[in-house]
C-alpha positions as CSV (number, residue, x, y, z in Angstrom):
1,M,-1.4,-2.4,-18.3
2,P,2.1,-2.9,-20.0
3,M,1.7,-2.7,-24.0
4,P,0.5,-6.2,-25.3
5,P,2.2,-8.3,-27.3
6,K,1.8,-8.2,-31.3
7,S,1.3,-12.3,-31.2
8,R,0.2,-15.2,-28.6
9,T,3.0,-15.6,-25.9
10,P,3.7,-19.4,-24.5
11,F,1.4,-18.0,-21.5
12,M,-1.6,-17.7,-24.2
13,P,-1.5,-21.4,-25.6
14,W,-4.8,-21.9,-28.1
15,P,-7.7,-22.0,-27.2
16,T,-7.4,-19.4,-24.5
17,Y,-8.0,-15.8,-25.9
18,P,-4.9,-14.1,-26.6
19,M,-4.7,-10.7,-24.8
20,I,-2.9,-9.2,-27.7
21,L,-2.4,-5.6,-29.2
22,K,-5.3,-4.6,-31.2
23,T,-5.3,-1.3,-33.3
24,T,-8.3,0.1,-34.1
25,S,-9.7,3.2,-36.5
26,S,-9.9,5.4,-33.3
27,H,-6.1,4.5,-32.9
28,E,-5.0,4.9,-36.3
29,E,-6.7,8.6,-36.6
30,G,-3.9,10.1,-33.7
31,A,-4.7,8.8,-30.3
32,N,-1.8,8.4,-28.0
33,R,-2.1,5.6,-26.4
34,H,-0.1,5.4,-23.2
35,W,1.2,2.3,-21.6
36,A,2.0,1.2,-17.9
37,I,1.0,4.2,-15.9
38,A,-1.2,5.2,-12.8
39,T,-3.3,8.2,-12.5
40,K,-2.2,9.4,-9.4
41,E,-4.2,13.1,-9.2
42,F,-6.7,15.4,-11.3
43,I,-5.2,18.5,-11.2
44,G,-8.1,21.6,-11.5
45,D,-7.4,25.0,-12.8
46,G,-8.4,26.5,-9.6
47,N,-12.0,27.0,-11.5
48,G,-13.8,23.7,-10.9
49,N,-12.1,22.7,-14.7
50,L,-9.7,20.0,-14.9
51,K,-6.3,20.9,-16.8
52,A,-4.1,18.1,-16.2
53,L,-3.5,14.8,-14.7
54,K,-0.5,13.9,-12.3
55,I,1.0,10.3,-13.7
56,V,3.5,7.8,-12.6
57,D,5.0,4.7,-14.5
58,L,4.0,1.4,-13.4
59,Q,6.6,-2.2,-14.0
60,W,5.2,-5.1,-14.1
61,K,7.3,-7.5,-11.2
62,F,7.4,-10.9,-12.4
63,T,7.3,-14.2,-10.2
64,E,9.6,-17.0,-10.3
65,E,7.9,-18.7,-13.1
66,N,8.2,-15.3,-15.3
67,R,4.2,-14.6,-14.9
68,P,3.1,-11.1,-14.0
69,A,2.5,-10.9,-10.0
70,Q,2.2,-6.8,-9.4
71,F,2.7,-3.5,-10.3
72,V,5.0,-1.5,-8.7
73,E,5.5,2.2,-8.8
74,V,9.2,3.4,-10.7
75,P,10.5,5.9,-8.1
76,G,11.1,9.4,-9.7
77,S,8.7,9.2,-13.0
78,E,5.8,10.8,-11.9
79,S,4.9,13.5,-14.5
80,E,1.6,15.6,-15.5
81,I,-0.5,15.5,-19.1
82,P,-2.6,18.0,-20.0
83,C,-6.1,16.8,-19.7
84,E,-9.6,18.5,-20.0
85,R,-11.9,15.5,-19.5
86,A,-11.5,12.2,-18.4
87,F,-13.4,9.4,-19.2
88,L,-13.5,6.2,-16.9
89,A,-13.3,2.5,-17.9
90,M,-14.2,0.3,-14.8
91,G,-13.2,-2.9,-16.0
92,F,-11.3,-5.6,-13.7
93,L,-8.6,-8.1,-13.8
94,H,-10.1,-10.6,-11.6
95,P,-12.0,-10.6,-8.4
96,Q,-10.4,-9.1,-5.3
97,H,-8.3,-11.6,-3.4
98,E,-7.8,-10.3,-0.4
99,G,-10.3,-11.1,2.1
100,L,-12.8,-13.9,2.0
101,L,-11.3,-15.5,-1.4
102,N,-7.6,-15.7,0.6
103,Q,-9.3,-16.5,4.0
104,L,-11.3,-19.3,2.8
105,D,-8.3,-20.5,0.8
106,I,-10.4,-20.3,-2.6
107,E,-8.5,-22.2,-5.4
108,L,-7.9,-19.7,-8.6
109,D,-7.4,-20.5,-12.1
110,Q,-4.5,-19.2,-14.1
111,R,-6.5,-15.8,-14.7
112,G,-6.8,-15.2,-10.9
113,N,-10.8,-15.8,-11.1
114,V,-12.5,-18.3,-9.1
115,K,-11.7,-21.9,-10.3
116,A,-15.3,-23.7,-10.4
117,T,-16.2,-26.6,-12.3
118,E,-17.8,-25.6,-15.6
119,K,-21.6,-27.6,-15.5
120,E,-21.7,-27.8,-11.5
121,F,-19.9,-24.0,-10.6
122,H,-18.3,-25.8,-7.3
123,T,-15.3,-24.7,-6.0
124,N,-12.6,-26.4,-4.0
125,I,-14.7,-25.8,-1.0
126,A,-17.6,-27.7,-0.3
127,K,-20.7,-25.4,-0.3
128,I,-19.0,-22.6,-1.9
129,F,-20.2,-22.2,-5.6
130,S,-19.3,-19.2,-8.1
131,A,-20.2,-18.1,-11.3
132,G,-20.3,-15.2,-13.9
133,D,-17.7,-12.9,-13.6
134,M,-16.1,-13.9,-10.7
135,R,-15.9,-17.5,-12.5
136,R,-15.2,-16.4,-15.7
137,G,-13.8,-13.2,-15.4
138,Q,-15.0,-9.8,-17.2
139,S,-17.8,-10.3,-19.8
140,L,-21.2,-9.6,-20.9
141,V,-23.9,-8.8,-18.4
142,V,-26.0,-11.7,-20.3
143,W,-23.2,-14.4,-19.2
144,A,-23.3,-13.3,-15.7
145,I,-27.2,-13.5,-16.0
146,S,-27.3,-16.8,-17.4
147,E,-24.2,-18.4,-15.2
148,G,-26.2,-17.4,-11.9
149,R,-29.5,-19.1,-13.3
150,E,-27.6,-22.1,-13.5
151,C,-25.8,-21.7,-10.7
152,A,-28.5,-21.3,-8.3
153,R,-30.1,-24.6,-9.9
154,K,-27.2,-26.5,-9.1
155,V,-27.4,-24.8,-5.3
156,D,-31.2,-25.6,-5.0
157,E,-30.2,-29.2,-6.4
158,Y,-27.1,-29.2,-3.3
159,L,-29.5,-28.4,-0.8
160,M,-32.7,-30.1,-1.6
161,G,-31.5,-33.1,-3.7
162,Y,-33.4,-31.9,-7.1
163,S,-34.6,-28.8,-8.4
164,L,-37.6,-27.2,-10.3
165,L,-35.8,-23.9,-11.2
166,P,-35.7,-23.8,-15.4
167,T,-32.4,-24.6,-16.7
168,K,-31.0,-24.2,-20.3
169,D,-29.4,-27.9,-20.0
170,Q,-31.2,-29.7,-22.6
171,N,-30.1,-33.5,-21.1
172,I,-32.2,-32.5,-18.0
173,L,-35.5,-31.1,-19.8
174,H,-35.6,-34.1,-21.6
175,Q,-35.8,-36.0,-18.6
176,V,-38.4,-34.1,-16.7
177,M,-40.9,-34.2,-19.8
């Protein structure tokens, strides 16, 4: 990713979560941060040990509305950096759009996640629901589990006209009792 701004921009108005530069004690202890690069290759020493990474600089290409659209490799920017160990943090920005989401013309929110109603989990397509990381973006697994359960109840209600599945919704709990 490119280096985030140090404060909110017009593209991250309150109350949305601001994607701003954060510096922790680990960074202050001397970590070198590299922005907008991609690892092209792990380079070994011939004895099964990692010795370097081949990287390339990336550039954000913007849309007409001046919003980020995609990374493009900067020609001629390949280089190597020494490396003995590599740790992969496997996060994501949003669900993969190519394939099913694009084919079904599922509406996306401003962050590229599947747009679905907060309480009902409906997308813009009848009979298609979305919950968890697909709807909210990357988050804690407990949120995904909670939303999955609530969404399952909404699907059950949609199919059956009612549901006996558990819910966190206190209004429904009081109606049943």
